[in-house]
N, C-alpha and C positions, 0 to 999 in steps of 0.2 A: 357378268356372273361367270363362275367357273364350275366345273364338275365337282360334286361332293362325294366323298367316300360313304358307302352304305354300311351302317353298323349291323345290318342284318342282310342275309342273302336270299330270303324267300322269293324275291322278285325273279330269281333265276331258276326257281324250281321246275318250270316248264322245260328248261334245257337239261338240268340235272336228271330229271325223271324221264327223259325221252328214252324209249325202248328201242334203240338202234345201236349198231356197233359204234364204238367211240371214234373210229376213223371217219365214219360217215358224219357223225355229229360235229366234230371239229372242222371238217372240211366243207360241209354243206349245211349244217344247222339242223334244227328240229324238223321232223317230218310233217307232212299233211298240209302244206300250203298248196294253193291251186296253180301256182306258176313259180318257176325257178330261173335263175340266171347265173352266169359266171362272169366275173370281172377279171381280166388278165392284167396284172400290174406290169408285166413285161411280156414280149412276144413268146409264144411257145417255141421250144427248140425246133429247128428246121432240118437238122441232119440226124441220121441214126447215131445213137450214142452220145449226142450232144447234151451236156448238162444244162439245167435251167440257168445257172449262173453264167454260162457261156453265150447266152442269147445276145444278139446284136441290138443294143439299145442306144438310140440317139442321145446326144448330150443334153438336148432340151426336152427329153422325155419327162412327163410329170412324175413326181415322186408317188410312192404308194399312198402316203397320207393325203396328198392333193387329190388323187383319184378317189380315195375313200370319201373325202369331203364332198366331191361332186356326186358320188353315188348316193350319199345320205341326203344331200340336198334334193336330188331327184326323188328319193323315197319319201321325202317330207309330204309330197302330194297324196300319198297313200296311207296316211294315218290321221286320225282325229286327235292324237295325243303327241304332237311334236314337241311340246314343252315338258313332257313326262317320259324321258327315255333312260335306258340303262346301257352301260358300257363295261365290258369285262377286259381287264388288262392282265396278260399272262405274267405270273410271278417270276418267270425265268429270265426276264430282261435284266441285264446288269445296269447299274446306275439308275435304278428307278427313283425318280425324284418325288418321294412321298414321305410324310412324317413317320417316325418310328411307330406311332400308335396305329397307323394303317398297316404296316408290316406285321404287327402282332394281332390284327383284327381278324374277323371271320372271312372266309374265302369260299368262292364257288368252286366246288370240287367235282370233277368227273374223272373217269379212269385216265391215267397218264397226264393229267393237266390240272392246274389250280390257277384261279384268277382272283384278282381284287375287283370288287364291284363298285362302280361309280354311278351316280344319278345326276341328271340335268336335262337340259333341252338340247335339241339339235343345234340351236344357235350356240349353246355352250361348247359344243364340239369345236368351235373356232378357237378355243383356248387349249386345245389338246397338247400342243407343243409346250406352251407355258406351264401347264399342269404337270407334265411328265418329263420335262427336260429332254435330254438326248434320246430317251426312249420314245419321245413324241414323234419320231420319224416312223414308228411302226403303228399300223392301224390297230383298232381294238380287235380282240379275238371274237367277241360277239357285240353287237349293238342292236337294240330293238326298242320300239315304243311300248309303253305300258299296255296298250290295247292289243299287242301281239299281231298286228296286221302284217308285219314282215320281220325278218331277222337277217342282219348282215353278219356274215361269218368269215373269219380269216384265221387260219391256223398259222403257226410260226414257220413252217417249212415250205409249203408250196408258194408259187409265184402268182397266185390268183386267189380270189375270194368268191364265195357263192353259196348256193343252197341246192339241195337235190330232194326230190320227193321220196317218200318211203317206197319200198319194193311193191306195195299194193297198187300204186298209181302209175300211170304212164308218165314218161319223162317229157318235160317241157324245157326248152332252153331259150 
């Protein structure tokens, strides 16, 4: 099976209606989870002034999508709805391999970002590259099970994915 485009975006209302700054939302996800983590796709810069793109990455280093797949497989244990999940794809990716009807369909909209919403199981995530073509090298912007037990978040710019608690809670890493 493959991921299916959602003709409605209400499943993402809990993200759209999060009352936190957009930078926090796109980098860390919705607030109020009891624990948070960060997945570094490449090593952090090690020298002052070093850009993320200049980090030393081994040739056999796993791709972002491979690391995302591993993280989602790990998160599978923490949901009762692994067959009922949602995935947001940023509209700004060039060469997005989707039918024109999807491009004209409803979108999940937050400040400074818009996404196409897809539905499927965590197992369907295995067809990510097939579904999205060359864009399939990039992880989803948001991925979550219907039960909201967790949310995987990856903005288009940083070299990591993660979540952060709201300012009212202590930080857990």
